[in-house]
C-alpha positions in Angstrom: -14.9 -7.9 -15.9 -14.1 -6.7 -12.4 -16.8 -6.2 -9.8 -16.4 -2.5 -9.7 -16.3 -2.3 -13.5 -19.7 -4.0 -13.5 -21.0 -1.4 -11.2 -19.5 1.4 -13.3 -21.2 -0.1 -16.4 -24.6 0.7 -14.8 -23.6 4.4 -14.9 -23.6 4.5 -18.7 -27.3 5.0 -18.5 -26.6 8.1 -16.3 -23.6 9.2 -18.2 -25.0 12.5 -19.5 -27.1 14.7 -17.2 -27.6 18.3 -16.4 -26.2 19.7 -13.1 -23.6 22.2 -12.0 -20.3 20.3 -12.4 -18.6 21.3 -9.2 -16.3 18.8 -7.6 -18.7 18.1 -4.7 -21.6 17.5 -7.1 -19.6 15.1 -9.3 -18.7 13.0 -6.2 -22.4 13.1 -5.1 -23.6 12.1 -8.6 -21.3 9.2 -8.8 -22.0 8.0 -5.3 -25.8 8.3 -5.8 -25.6 6.4 -9.1 -23.4 3.5 -7.9 -25.0 3.5 -4.5 -28.3 2.4 -6.1 -26.9 -1.0 -6.6 -28.4 -3.2 -3.9 -25.2 -5.2 -3.5 -23.2 -2.1 -2.4 -22.6 -2.2 1.4 -20.4 0.9 1.7 -18.9 3.3 -0.8 -16.4 6.1 -0.7 -15.5 8.2 -3.6 -12.5 10.6 -3.8 -11.2 12.9 -6.5 -7.5 12.0 -6.9 -6.7 14.5 -9.6 -8.3 17.0 -11.9 -6.7 17.8 -15.3 -7.6 20.2 -18.1 -8.2 18.4 -21.4 -6.2 20.0 -24.2 -8.5 19.0 -27.0 -11.5 19.4 -27.1 -11.2 22.5 -25.0 -13.6 23.3 -22.2 -13.5 19.8 -20.6 -11.9 18.7 -17.3 -10.8 15.1 -16.6 -11.5 13.8 -13.1 -9.6 10.9 -11.8 -11.6 9.3 -9.1 -11.0 6.5 -6.6 -14.0 4.3 -5.7 -13.6 2.0 -2.7 -15.9 0.2 -0.3 -17.5 -3.1 0.3 -20.1 -5.1 -1.6 -21.9 -8.4 -1.5 -20.5 -10.9 -4.1 -22.2 -14.3 -4.2 -23.5 -13.7 -0.7 -20.1 -12.8 0.7 -18.7 -9.4 1.7 -15.8 -8.3 -0.5 -13.7 -5.2 -0.7 -13.9 -3.2 -3.9 -11.4 -0.7 -5.3 -11.3 1.0 -8.7 -9.8 4.1 -10.2 -11.6 5.6 -13.1 -11.8 8.7 -15.3 -14.8 11.0 -15.9 -15.0 14.1 -18.1 -17.0 17.1 -17.2 -17.9 20.3 -19.2 -20.5 22.8 -18.1 -23.6 20.8 -17.3 -22.4 17.5 -18.7 -20.5 14.5 -17.3 -19.5 11.4 -19.2 -17.3 8.4 -18.6 -15.8 8.5 -22.1 -14.7 11.0 -24.8 -13.7 9.7 -28.2 -12.1 11.7 -31.1 -14.3 10.8 -34.0 -11.6 11.7 -36.5 -8.8 9.5 -35.0 -10.9 7.1 -33.0 -8.7 7.8 -30.0 -10.2 7.2 -26.6 -9.2 10.3 -24.6 -9.4 8.1 -21.4 -6.2 6.4 -22.6 -4.4 9.8 -22.4 -5.4 10.6 -18.9 -3.5 9.3 -15.9 -2.5 10.4 -12.4 0.9 12.1 -12.2 3.7 9.8 -11.2 4.4 10.4 -7.5 8.1 10.8 -6.5 7.4 8.1 -3.9 7.0 5.5 -6.7 10.6 5.9 -7.8 11.9 3.1 -5.6 15.4 1.9 -5.4 14.4 -1.7 -6.1 12.7 -0.7 -9.4 15.8 1.2 -10.7 17.5 -0.9 -13.3 19.6 1.8 -15.1 20.9 5.3 -14.4 20.5 6.9 -11.0 18.2 9.2 -9.1 20.4 12.1 -10.4 19.8 11.2 -14.1 18.3 14.1 -16.1 15.1 12.2 -17.1 13.1 9.5 -15.3 11.4 6.8 -17.3 9.0 4.3 -15.7 8.0 1.2 -17.6 5.2 -1.2 -16.6 5.6 -4.4 -18.6 4.6 -8.1 -19.0 7.6 -10.1 -20.4 5.2 -12.4 -22.3 3.2 -9.6 -23.9 4.0 -9.5 -27.7 3.9 -5.7 -27.7 6.3 -5.5 -24.7 8.7 -7.9 -26.4 8.8 -5.6 -29.4 9.3 -2.4 -27.4 10.8 -2.9 -23.9 14.2 -4.7 -24.7 15.1 -2.1 -27.4 14.0 0.9 -25.3 15.8 -0.2 -22.2 19.0 -1.2 -24.1 19.1 2.2 -25.7 18.5 4.2 -22.5 21.1 2.1 -20.6 23.7 3.5 -23.0 23.1 7.0 -21.4 22.9 6.5 -17.6 23.4 10.2 -17.0 20.5 11.1 -19.2 18.0 8.3 -18.3 17.0 6.7 -15.0 15.0 3.7 -16.0 12.5 2.3 -13.4 10.9 -1.1 -14.2 7.7 -2.3 -12.7 6.6 -5.9 -13.1 3.0 -6.0 -14.3 2.0 -9.4 -15.6 -1.4 -9.9 -17.2 -2.5 -13.2 -15.6 -5.7 -13.5 -17.7 -3.8 -13.4 -21.0 -0.4 -14.8 -19.9 -0.7 -16.7 -16.6 3.0 -17.9 -16.9 4.1 -14.3 -16.6 3.2 -14.2 -12.9 5.7 -16.9 -11.9 8.2 -15.5 -14.4 8.2 -12.0 -13.0 8.4 -13.4 -9.4 11.4 -15.5 -10.4 13.0 -12.3 -11.8 12.4 -10.5 -8.5 14.1 -13.3 -6.6 17.1 -13.3 -9.0 17.4 -9.5 -8.6 17.3 -9.8 -4.8 20.0 -12.5 -5.1 22.2 -9.8 -6.8 21.9 -10.9 -10.4 22.2 -8.1 -13.0 20.4 -7.6 -16.3 17.7 -10.0 -15.2 15.0 -7.7 -16.6 16.2 -7.9 -20.2 16.9 -11.6 -19.7 13.2 -12.3 -19.0 12.4 -11.4 -22.6 14.6 -14.2 -23.9 12.9 -17.0 -22.1 10.8 -19.4 -24.2 7.7 -20.6 -22.3 4.1 -21.1 -23.3 2.3 -17.9 -22.0 -0.6 -20.2 -20.9 1.6 -22.4 -18.7 0.4 -22.6 -15.1 3.0 -25.1 -13.7 5.4 -23.0 -11.6 8.0 -25.9 -11.7 8.2 -25.7 -15.5 8.3 -21.9 -15.5 11.1 -21.7 -12.9 13.0 -24.5 -14.7 12.9 -22.6 -18.0 13.9 -19.4 -16.1 16.9 -21.1 -14.5 18.0 -22.8 -17.6 17.9 -19.7 -19.8 19.5 -17.3 -17.3 21.7 -19.7 -15.4 20.1 -18.8 -12.1 19.2 -20.8 -9.0 15.6 -19.8 -8.2 13.4 -22.2 -6.3 9.6 -22.4 -6.6 9.4 -21.7 -2.8 11.3 -18.5 -3.3 8.4 -17.1 -5.5 6.2 -17.0 -2.4 8.6 -15.6 0.1 7.6 -12.5 2.1 10.4 -10.4 0.5 9.4 -11.4 -3.0 5.7 -10.8 -2.5 6.4 -7.3 -1.0 8.2 -6.2 -4.2 5.6 -7.9 -6.4 2.6 -6.4 -4.5 4.3 -3.0 -4.4 4.5 -3.0 -8.2 0.8 -4.0 -8.6 -0.3 -1.3 -6.1 1.6 1.4 -7.9 0.1 0.2 -11.2 -3.4 0.3 -9.7 -2.9 3.9 -8.3 -1.7 5.0 -11.7 -4.6 3.3 -13.5 -2.3 1.1 -15.5 -4.4 -1.6 -17.2 -2.3 -2.6 -20.2 1.3 -3.2 -21.3 3.6 -1.7 -22.0 2.7 1.5 -20.1 5.3 4.3 -20.0 5.7 7.4 -17.9 8.3 10.0 -18.9 9.3 12.5 -16.2 6.1 11.8 -14.3 3.7 12.1 -17.2 2.1 9.2 -19.1 3.7 8.8 -22.5 0.9 7.3 -24.7 3.2 7.0 -27.7 6.1 5.6 -25.6 8.6 7.5 -27.7 9.4 10.6 -25.6 12.9 9.2 -24.8 13.8 9.2 -28.5 13.3 13.0 -28.6 15.9 13.6 -26.0 19.3 14.8 -27.2 22.0 12.6 -25.9 25.8 13.1 -26.0 
């Protein structure tokens, strides 16, 4: 659990209270609650977005960014965390769950996809002039991604005038440590001018728990006939692309894979592209 999530967990005791739910008071409530932690050195809270919840009616979803500094094991550390809170009348809560379906409404709320995030280096199919923009955050060693991403991309690549597909590397290092080196190798190969590397990643056979970069790069080169060196994984150019993808994911509150945005909106079911009529 991240440092900020531990701090946020303390708010569960304060999750429902009575006060006028204005934007300013929501910020003050959160700041007062988290600020009581003695390890907090400084704290800034900003509302990034406010969205109406379709169901249940009468609720607003607040997307907030919490940032600052805290003491961790005696050392000062920067903290940064986006989170969602729901407010209705005199009540604020960090979670809403549909008791009929079991769906956490938190999973349906996300900041809108900024046009600045549609970067040339992330475009793998179509063009900026395509009718629809689809953004995919994925880990090539994630079982769910393996079942969804290759087929979805292969389908949309058939219709470049209809779909612009933007791919963002989002490995899950805790679950699949090998995916970090694998995605960096893909970035290197892309920068070397290799095509279709994204789909190629999903064909590589490697233990997701592997940590040895030499073994991972060797498997990558053997499968895709590339010439990536381990040192390339840590080059400034590679890390700029890799860190850019992670920062965009953080700003959009992406925490699982695959995560899909369709025309700037989060697509929880990841099937919006199938509803588009193509020629």
